[in-house]
C-alpha positions in Angstrom: 31.2 135.1 113.1 33.4 138.2 113.5 36.5 138.1 115.7 34.9 140.4 118.3 32.1 137.8 118.6 34.7 135.1 119.0 36.4 136.9 121.8 33.1 137.6 123.6 32.6 133.8 123.6 36.2 133.2 124.7 35.9 135.7 127.6 32.7 133.9 128.6 34.6 130.6 128.6 37.3 132.1 130.8 34.9 133.4 133.3 33.1 130.1 133.3 36.3 128.3 134.0 37.2 130.7 136.7 33.9 130.3 138.5 33.9 126.5 138.1 37.4 126.2 139.6 37.6 129.1 142.0 34.0 128.3 143.0 35.0 125.2 145.0 38.1 127.1 146.3 35.9 129.7 147.8 33.5 127.1 149.0 36.3 125.2 150.9 37.4 128.5 152.5 33.8 129.1 153.8 33.7 125.5 155.0 36.6 126.0 157.3 34.0 127.5 159.6 30.9 125.6 158.6 32.2 122.0 158.3 35.5 121.7 160.2 35.2 121.0 163.9 38.9 121.5 164.9 42.2 122.7 163.5 43.1 119.3 162.1 39.9 119.2 160.0 40.5 122.7 158.8 44.0 121.6 157.7 42.4 118.7 155.8 40.0 121.1 154.0 42.8 123.5 153.1 45.0 120.7 151.9 42.4 119.6 149.4 42.9 122.8 147.5 46.5 123.5 148.5 48.1 122.3 145.3 45.6 123.9 143.0 44.2 127.2 144.4 46.8 129.4 142.8 46.4 127.7 139.4 42.7 128.3 139.6 43.2 132.0 139.9 45.1 132.1 136.6 41.7 132.0 134.9 40.8 135.3 136.5 44.0 136.9 135.3 43.3 135.5 131.8 39.7 136.8 131.8 40.8 140.2 132.9 43.7 140.4 130.5 41.5 139.2 127.6 38.9 141.8 128.4 41.5 144.6 128.6 43.0 143.6 125.2 39.8 142.6 123.3 37.4 145.1 124.7 39.3 148.1 126.2 36.2 150.3 126.6 34.4 147.5 128.5 37.4 147.0 130.7 37.8 150.8 131.4 34.1 151.3 132.2 33.8 148.2 134.3 36.9 148.8 136.4 36.2 152.5 136.9 32.6 152.1 137.7 33.0 149.0 139.9 36.2 150.3 141.4 35.4 149.7 145.1 34.0 146.2 144.9 36.7 145.0 142.5 39.4 146.6 144.7 37.9 144.7 147.7 38.0 141.5 145.7 41.6 142.1 144.8 42.6 142.8 148.4 40.7 139.6 149.5 42.5 137.5 146.9 45.9 138.9 148.0 45.3 138.3 151.7 43.8 134.9 150.9 47.0 133.9 149.1 49.2 135.1 151.9 47.0 133.3 154.5 47.5 130.0 152.7 51.2 130.4 152.7 51.7 131.9 156.1 49.2 130.0 158.2 51.7 127.2 159.0 54.8 129.3 159.3 54.5 129.5 163.1 53.0 127.1 165.6 51.2 129.6 167.9 47.5 129.0 168.1 46.6 132.7 167.7 48.8 133.0 164.6 47.1 130.1 162.9 43.6 131.0 164.0 44.0 134.5 162.7 45.1 133.3 159.3 42.3 130.7 159.2 39.8 133.5 159.9 41.3 135.4 157.0 40.9 132.4 154.7 37.2 132.3 155.7 36.4 136.0 155.2 38.5 136.4 152.0 36.6 133.4 150.5 33.1 134.5 151.6 33.4 138.2 150.5 34.6 137.6 146.9 32.0 134.8 146.5 29.3 137.4 147.2 30.8 140.3 145.3 31.3 138.4 142.1 27.6 137.7 142.0 26.8 141.4 142.7 29.2 142.5 140.0 27.8 140.2 137.3 24.2 140.9 138.4 24.8 144.6 137.7 26.6 143.9 134.4 23.6 141.9 133.1 20.9 144.2 134.6 22.6 147.4 133.2 24.2 150.3 135.0 24.3 154.1 134.5 26.6 154.6 131.5 26.5 157.9 129.7 27.2 158.8 126.0 30.9 159.0 126.7 31.0 155.3 127.9 31.6 156.4 131.5 29.8 155.1 134.6 28.0 157.9 136.2 26.3 156.0 139.1 27.3 155.6 142.7 28.4 152.6 144.8 24.9 152.5 146.2 23.4 152.0 142.8 25.2 148.6 142.6 23.5 147.4 145.7 20.1 146.8 144.1 17.8 143.8 144.9 18.7 141.9 141.7 22.4 142.2 142.2 22.2 141.3 145.9 20.2 138.2 145.0 23.0 137.4 142.5 25.5 137.7 145.3 23.6 135.3 147.5 23.3 132.8 144.6 27.0 132.8 144.0 27.8 132.4 147.7 25.4 129.5 148.0 26.3 127.8 144.8 30.1 128.1 145.4 29.7 126.8 149.0 27.6 123.9 147.7 30.2 123.2 145.0 32.9 123.3 147.6 31.0 121.0 150.0 30.7 118.4 147.2 34.4 118.8 146.4 35.2 118.2 150.1 33.1 115.0 150.1 34.9 114.0 146.9 38.4 114.6 148.3 38.2 113.5 151.9 37.7 110.2 153.9 36.3 109.4 157.2 33.8 111.5 159.4 34.5 114.7 157.6 33.4 113.1 154.3 30.1 111.9 155.9 29.3 115.3 157.3 30.1 117.0 154.0 27.5 114.9 152.3 24.9 115.8 154.9 25.8 119.5 154.7 25.6 119.4 150.9 22.0 118.3 151.0 20.9 121.3 153.1 23.0 123.7 151.1 21.8 122.3 147.8 18.2 122.9 148.8 18.9 126.6 149.7 21.0 127.0 146.5 18.2 125.6 144.4 15.6 128.1 145.7 17.9 131.1 145.4 19.2 130.1 141.9 15.8 129.4 140.6 14.5 132.8 141.7 17.5 134.6 140.2 17.6 132.8 136.9 13.8 133.2 136.4 14.2 136.9 137.1 17.0 137.1 134.6 15.0 135.2 132.0 12.0 137.5 132.5 14.0 140.6 132.1 16.4 139.8 129.2 15.9 136.2 128.2 15.2 134.4 124.9 15.0 130.8 123.7 18.7 130.1 124.1 18.9 131.5 127.6 15.8 129.5 128.6 17.5 126.3 127.5 20.5 127.3 129.7 18.2 128.0 132.6 16.6 124.5 132.3 20.0 122.8 132.1 21.3 124.7 135.2 18.3 123.9 137.3 18.1 120.2 136.2 21.9 119.8 136.8 21.6 121.3 140.3 18.7 119.0 141.2 20.6 116.0 139.8 23.7 117.0 141.8 21.7 117.0 145.0 20.3 113.6 144.2 23.8 112.3 143.4 25.3 113.5 146.7 22.3 112.0 148.5 23.2 108.6 146.9 26.9 109.0 147.8 28.0 109.6 144.3 30.4 112.5 145.0 32.1 112.4 141.6 28.8 112.7 139.7 27.6 115.3 142.1 30.7 117.4 141.6 30.5 117.1 137.8 26.8 118.1 137.9 27.3 121.1 140.2 30.0 122.1 137.7 27.4 121.9 134.9 25.1 124.1 137.0 27.8 126.8 137.1 28.6 126.5 133.4 25.0 126.7 132.4 24.2 129.6 134.8 27.2 131.6 133.5 26.3 130.8 129.9 22.8 132.0 130.6 24.1 135.4 131.8 26.3 135.9 128.8 23.5 134.8 126.4 21.2 137.4 127.9 24.0 140.0 127.7 25.0 139.5 124.0 25.5 141.5 121.8 26.0 144.0 124.7 29.0 143.7 127.0 27.7 146.3 129.4 24.2 147.8 129.0 23.3 151.3 129.9 20.3 151.8 132.1 20.0 155.4 131.0 19.7 154.9 127.3 20.0 151.8 125.1 21.9 153.8 122.5 24.7 154.2 125.0 25.1 150.4 125.5 28.6 149.0 125.3 28.5 146.3 122.6 30.9 143.8 121.1 31.2 146.2 118.2 31.7 149.6 119.8 33.8 148.4 122.7 36.2 146.1 120.9 39.8 146.5 119.8 40.9 146.7 116.2 40.6 143.6 114.0 44.4 143.4 113.7 44.7 143.3 117.5 42.0 140.6 117.8 43.8 138.6 115.1 47.1 138.6 116.9 45.4 137.7 120.2 43.6 134.8 118.5 46.9 133.3 117.3 48.5 133.7 120.8 45.5 132.2 122.5 45.4 129.3 120.1 49.0 128.4 121.0 49.1 129.1 124.7 45.7 127.8 125.9 46.2 124.1 125.1 49.5 124.2 127.0 47.9 125.7 130.1 45.0 123.3 130.0 47.3 120.3 129.8 49.4 121.5 132.7 46.5 122.3 134.9 44.9 118.9 134.1 48.1 117.1 134.9 48.2 119.0 138.3 44.8 117.7 139.3 45.7 114.2 138.2 48.8 114.2 140.4 46.9 115.3 143.5 43.8 113.3 142.8 43.8 111.1 146.0 41.6 111.6 149.0 43.0 112.8 152.3 41.8 112.6 155.9 42.8 113.6 159.4 45.0 110.5 159.6 47.2 112.0 156.9 47.8 115.2 159.0 50.9 115.2 161.2 50.5 116.2 164.8 
């Protein structure tokens, strides 16, 4: 396996980790409107991710930085062609971070309500846009012979990509609902279980349609295996939450995300960004990659730094592993 193939796999792993971790982050943000009945319950939900949300976003920075260094042509075409949606995602992530920190700085009801509204919208919008973005990457966009995107913003809003956005929104919200059931006690935990059942059914329908469409267009035997794993894990996650096994359900919903993202990257390889105008203009792991020397240096750096980051983040989750409820929230 060549180093550019290795880095394609590593970037896929980074995006998978980001969607697994940030997925329930976004889900919790959406649940501040869907599940919480009052400000105290919203505080409970926000506190479940309070110690970890910023660490989860490190995976996005790592995925973006790795793409820039390992596949500069992919990075340039992606960020120029998808400029508006990616800028909107960036703005949402900035406002979301500020909202988490500033929400409790003042006691006025309007102040806190406005920041809580910001948390909801800046969780929902990126959850949709990431699905739209990856749907377009897999489907292919208008790239010319100079490796430049020549389409419009409207071209990105095609039925396949929009379905992908609905899938990520539903899947992340289901993932977050299971996480809420796992991390809370009392009435909010019971309601999270019930909500997860309904969300799981909707997610299963949307995800099955999207993954079958993907398989029909670009799939092979490996992607079919990933599709089966994703669907089976999602069904099992719904069954586990129905049985009150939140830990198993959360793990299985995570497997669903991992398998679904793996399927997208399997259908993409060896391309990194297909051209819908001419297959000869596809960006591939070969023609979009950095020099072998650059990839070699990156491999050494990643091999040293990655275990440290994983250990630290794992330790953070272990420290803040206990459940919380409204009784733990001060008046």
